[in-house]
N, C-alpha and C positions, 0 to 999 in steps of 0.2 A: 266773184266766187266766194262763197262763205267757209270761211276760217274756221279752225277745230276750236278754237276759245267761243267764237259766234254758237257753234253746232252744239257745245257742251251746255250756254248756258239756255240755247231753249230747251235742252231735255231736262235741266233740270229743274225750270218755270214748267214742264210737263210733268214731272215727280210730284208738283203740289196742288197742282189738279187733278193731277190721281188721286193724289187723297184729299181734296177736296170732294172729290165723288164718292168716296170712301173704299178705294180701290187702292190696295197695296200695292208699292212698286216691287216687295223684294221679300215677298212670302215664304213662310217655310213649308209647308206641304204643298206637295204635285199630287195631279190624279190622274196621273199618265198612266196607262194598263195595258198600252202596247206601242214596240218602238217601229219607228221607220222600217226598219227590216220585216220584221213579222208582217203592218202593215203590206210591207210590197209582196210578201210570200203568200198571205193570205189572203187577196186580195179579191180572187173570184170567188172564193166560198163568203168571204164579209158582204160581197155584193148581193151575195145570193138571199143572203140572210137577213140583209140590213141590220144587221147588229151594231149597237153603237157603242166606240170606243173611242181611247182617249190620247192624241198622239201629243209628242210636242218637242221645244227646241229652239235653235234658232233662227230667226228669222233671216232670210237672205237676201230677200226683195218683197216687196209690197206693189202691187200693181191694180190702177182701179180705184174709184172716189165714188163717193154717189151712194148707188141703189147695189153696185158690183163690184167683185174685186177679188183678187190671186193673191195667196201668201207661200211662199216658198218655206221649208222647214227643214233646217238638218238636225239631226242627234246624233253623228258617229256611228249609228249602227249598218248604215247601209247607206243608199241614194237617197236626196230631199226628195220630199212627198209635197204635191202643189193641195193648197186647200182651197177651196169656191167659198166665197163669201159673198153672201146675197139678203136682199130686204126681206126676200121669199120665206127665211129662215131663222133672221134674227131681226130684234127689235130696231126700229128707226134709230133710237137714242143707244144702242152697243154698236150697231156700224159706222155709226156717227162719230165714236170715241177709239173707238178702234181706228181707222183713217185717222181723225186729229191726235190722238195722244202717245201711237204706237209706230214705233220708228223701226228699220232695218237694223240687225244686231240684237235686238230683242229678243229677249228667250220669253216663250208663250206657248199654251196646251189650249188645241181646241178638241173640242166634243164634237164627235156626228157619224155619217154614216158614208160606205163608199159608193163612188160615185165617179161616174164617165161623162166629161165635160162634152160641149156641141163640138169640139174639135178633137174628141176620142181620147184622149189624156184620161188615165188614172187618178182619181182624186181626193178627197174627205172633205165631203158637203156640212160646211160647218154650222153646228145649230147652238155651240156656246165657243166662247174666248175667254183665257184668263192670260193676266198677264204674270208671267214667273222674275223675271228681273230685269229691269230696265237698264239698259247700256247707256254712256253719256258719251263714247263715241263710235263713229262707225264703222263696220268692215268696209275696205274701199270695194266699187267694184271688180277694179285690178289693181294688183297688190304694186304703192308707189314704188316701193322700195325693190321690187325682185329685179333689177340692174344691182339694187349696192348691198352683198354679199355683208354687209357689216350690219344692217339695219336693218336686212332678215332676219340673221341670226340673233337679233335682238330683241325683235320683234314675232319673235318665232310661233307663237297662239298665233299672231294672222297670217304666216307663212302657211301653216296648219291649216286652219278656215278654206283660204284661198287654193291650197293644194293638197286637193286628193290623193294625191301619188303619195305625197309627203307622209300622208297618215297610214296610208295602208303599209309605208315602209316603217313606220315606228311598231305597225303591228306585226310587221315580217320578223323585225327585233325580238318580239317578244318570242315568239313562235324559237328561232334562234336560240336564244336562249333556254326555252324550257325543253325543247331537242334533245340540248346537249346534257340536261339536268336530268329527263327522262333517261337517255342511254345511260349513266351513269347508276344512277337509282337502281334500273333495271339489273344491273349487274352487283347489286349488292353494296354497294358505296352509300357510304352516310353523309348528308351533307352537315359541313361544320361553320363557326364563325370563329377568326383568331384578330388577335388586338390590329387596329388599324395604325394606334398610338405604340410606337418602340422606342425603347433604350437604344437600340442597335439596329441598324435597318441590314436588311439582307436579302438574298434569296436573287439578286440581280446587280449589274453593272450600270449602277443611274446615280445620277445626282438627287439627293433628297430634298423634301420640303423641311426647312425647319419650323419651331413653334415651342412656345414656354406652354408648361404646367404649372401653375400658380399654383393648385393645393399641395404639389410636389416640389415645388420651386427649382425647377430642373428644366433643362430644354429635353425636347424629346421630337423624333421624325416622324413624318406620315411614310407609312411604309411604301416601298417601291415594288412587291410581290405581294400574291394573291398568299399570307402567309405561307410562305414554303419552309424556314425552321419551324414553324410552328405545329403546321403539319405533320412535320417529319417526327418530331417533337411525340405527335400521337401513334406514330407505327413505332414507338420505343414505348409509352402506353400502353402498348395493346388493341391498338386500332387498326386491322390493316387495309381498310379501304375509306378513304375519307376523300371532301373533294372541295372546293367552295366557290363560288361566283361573288367576286365584289370589286369594291374600288381600288387602284390604285394611283399614287400618285410619285410622279417626275420631275421634276423642277430644269426642263429642258429646251431646246428649242422645238419651237413649233413647226407643222410640215405636213402637206396632204398627209400623211400616213401616222403622225404623231401626236398627242396631245400629252397633256401634263394630269388631266384626271380623269379617267377612262376607268373602263370595266374588263377584266378578267375573266380567268377558270384555271385554277389550277387542279389538281387530282395527285391525288400517290398511292400507291397498291404494293404493298408486304410481297415477299415471294415472287415478283415477277422481274422482269429488266428489259431492256430496250428494245433488244428483236422482238418480244410477243410484244413490246408496248407499241412496236411499228405497225405489226396487224392491228390491234384494237383500233388507233389513231385514224388510221384509214379507213376503218368500218364508219366511226364516228362523222368522218368530216363525209363519206357519202350518204350516210343516213342524215346528216342535216340536212343538207345537199337538195336530197331528196323532199322531206320535209315541208322546205322554206320556200324552196323553188319551181320542184317537181321539174328537176334536169341534173346532169352530172359539167355540163361543159359549158366553160365559162369565158369571157373573153376580159380582158382588161390590160391596158398599157402596152397595147400590140402584140399581144400575149395571147392565146388560148390555149385553156388546158382543159382537158378530162377527168375529173376526179375516181372516175368508175374505171377509167385506164390502166396498167400497168406501173406503179409509179417509179421514176429514175431511180438510180443511187446516183451521187455526188461524193466524189472523194477529194477534202477540203485541200488536202497535202498534194493530190496528185494534180490538181487546177490551179494552183500555185504554181506550183512549177512550170507545166504546162505553159502557164501564161507568163513568169517573169521571172525564169528560171532560180526560185528561193525556195529553196531546201528549210521549208517554217522548223523543220530541227534542229537545222546547224546553220544559221545566219546571225548576221550582227544587225547593229541600233543604223549604224552607216550603209548597210547594204538596202536594207530596208526604206530610210531616209533617199538613196538613190531612185530607187523605182518609183517612190511616192512623185517625187520631181519629175523622172521622166513622163510620167505618168498624168503631171499636173493635176494630182488631188492636196487638195488643201488639208494642212494638219497646225498644230502648236508646237514648234520647234521647242519650247520651254518644256514642252511632257513629253515629248516624245520617247515610247520605249518599244520593243520590240512587238510586245504585245497590243498595242493601240495601231500600230503601222502596220502592221498584219490585218489585221482588223479592216482597216480601212483600206487597203489592197484589195481584199477581198471579197468587199463593198461594192466595188466598179466593177469585179468579174459576175457578182450574180445578178444584175440587171440584166444580162443577156440570157439568163435561165429559164425558161417557162416552165418546166415541170409540167404535171405534180413530183416530185422528189424528195428524196431523202436524203439531206449535206451530213456526211458522216467523217472519222478521220480528223477531227479537231483534236489540238494539240493539247494538254495539258494543262499549258501555262496561260489557255482561255480558259478554260473551265473551272472554277474554283470546288464545283458541289457533286461534280462527276465523277465513276468511276474509271479506273485505268482498264483500256482495254486488255480483254483476257489474250490476245494476238498481239499486240506491240504498245506496250505500256506507254511511250511514248503520246499516245492519244487517247482520249476519254471515251466510252460507251456513250454518245450524244448525237444525237441527230435532230436536225432543223428543217422544217417542214420548208419547201421552195415551191410557190407557188407564182407567177407572173413576174418572176423577178424580186420578190422580196421575200422573207423568211416571216412565216405566216407561222408559227407555235414549234416549243421544244420540249425536247425530251431525252431525258439519258440514266442509266442506271444508275440510282443513289450512290454516294461515297458513302459508308457505314461504317469507316474506321476512321475511330478518332485521330487517331497519332498524324494522318496523313492529313487528314480535316486540317488541323491546326497548321502544319506547316504551309499548308496553302492558303490559310488563313493569312498569317504571316506573310508568306510573300506579297499577299495584295496590298496587306500594310504598308509595306513599304513602298509601295506605287501609291498610293493615296498620302503618306508622309513625303512623297518627291513629288506633289501636286496635283498629281490624279484624283479629280475629286470624284469620276467614275467605279473608282477601285472600290471592290469589297469590304467591308469596316471586317476586324475580329470581333467572333462572340463566343466569348469564353463558356456561356452558361451551354450555350448550345452543344460546347465539344462536350461539356461537362457531363449532359442528358446521353450525347452520344457514347459516353463510356460506361454506360449502365445496359447498353447493347441494344443495337439496331437492327433490325432484320436487313435482309439484301430486299431492295425495293426498287420500283420504276416510279417517276414522275413526270408530269406534263403540264404543261401552261400555255393558254393561246390566249390573246387580247382580242376586243373589240373589232380590231384591225383585219379578221378575217372578214367579219362580216361588213365592212364597207369595198372590201374585195369584191365578195360575190356582189355585191350590189354595184360594185361599177363607180363608185363616189370616193370621197373623203371620208378622214375620220370625224372631221367638223361636222359635214353635209346629215351625217348618219347619226348623230346625236340628237337628242330633244333641244338640248338647249348650252350649246359649246362654251366656252368658259370665254367671255369677251372683257376688253376694259371699260372700267369704268368711265360712263357716259360724263362728258364735262357739263 
C-alpha cells in the first residue's frame, strides 16, 4: 500500500512535470461560468441549445484511461457532476496529460456541452480542461477516521468533503442565525458590536478566560456573555432595541451540551418586560423551526416536543418543594447538602452554598421535563441582573426555555435600580471571595451608568446549543471546527 509520504512525493513530481509543459499548478484566474447547481437545473435547456459552459470544482474520482474517461466534480453548490472525456473531443496530448498528471482531489475546470451518456446519465462532454489547484494529499474514498471522533474533528475539511449531510448542516446553521437576525431586524432592532475583551466580566455565572493586554500592561477577560452589560449601557444611551450575535468564551468543563468557545445571541428592548418577552420569544423559536427545518416537532434525548403547541409554565419554587421538600426561600446550607447527598449529586464541599446547591438540585429535576416550557419563580439570590417580581419580591421576573430536559434560552425583566444592582453585585462578590469562581464580578462602572437612568426593559439570550438540540447532535458536532488539543 502506497504511503501518504510516497503519494506526496509523486504529486510534487507531477507539479514539476506540469511546469515543464507550461501548465500552472496553482493559477489565479478561473473561467467558471456555471455552478454544478445551475448546470443540473438547466440541463435540459443546455442539452437542447448545446451552449458551451465551464464548470469546476474538486475531482472526487477519475475513471478510465487511454481514449475515454470519466471524472466526477464537486463544487459545493449541489450534487456532483459527471464529466465525459474522449479522444473524439480532446487532443491525444491533452487527454494523455489529464490521465498522467491529474489526480483525485485536484481542483479543475471543464469546458464543454451538456451530454447524455450511453447509460443515460446527465453529463458534461468535455472539450477543454484546465487545472486550478494541485492537491498533494488525496481525499480518501471512505474517511479512515470516521470512527475516530478526534481525527474527524481535527480534519473536518475532509469530513465535510465526504459527508454531504455535514455540509448541509453547516448551511442550516447559517439559516438558523440569519433567521434570528431577520426576525429582530424586522422588529426594528439594530445589530451592535460590544467588547470581547473586558476589565470585568458580566452577564452570566461562569469562569472566564484570562489573557494579558501588553499595550496597557494589564490582565483582561474574554467575555462570558454577548455584551449584556454593554447592551444595557446602550439602553441608557437611548437606543431602545439592540441585539448582537457573537462569540462567547467560558473556561469550563466540556460536555455534549457545553463548549468553551461558541456563538450566542442576546437582545434588549426598552419599555418591555418578561411577560411580553415570552410571547415574542415563542414566536421567534417557531419561526426558526419552520424556516430551518420546515417543522415544529422534534425529538431529543428521549423527549418529544412541539414548539407550536402551548408552552408549559414550570414553577421553580414549587418543583423543588414537591421533589425535595425544600423551601428555596427558607432553607440552610445543611438542608441543601443533605438532599445533595441523598440524591447522589456531586458537589464541591469546600465552596458549597445555598445558591450552588439549589441550582444543582434543580438540574436533577430538569432532565425529566420535555417542554416546551417557561421556567419561572427563580429566587432573587440566583439571578443578579433581573428585576424582582411584582407579585412576590422573593423571586425575579425571569424565565428559562425548557426543551428536552435542558435550558435553551433565558430572558428577564432587566433590573434598572442601581442601588439594588450594587447590593446584588456585592452579594455575588462575597461568593467569589469565598472561592466560587463562577460567581459574578462587581462592575461599578455599569452601576454608574445605571445611575444616569435606565428605562424598564426586557433582555433575552440564547446560544448555539438550541441549534444542536434541533439537530439532535452534540454541540461539538454542530461546530465547523470544535476546539481540539494541540496535536503532538
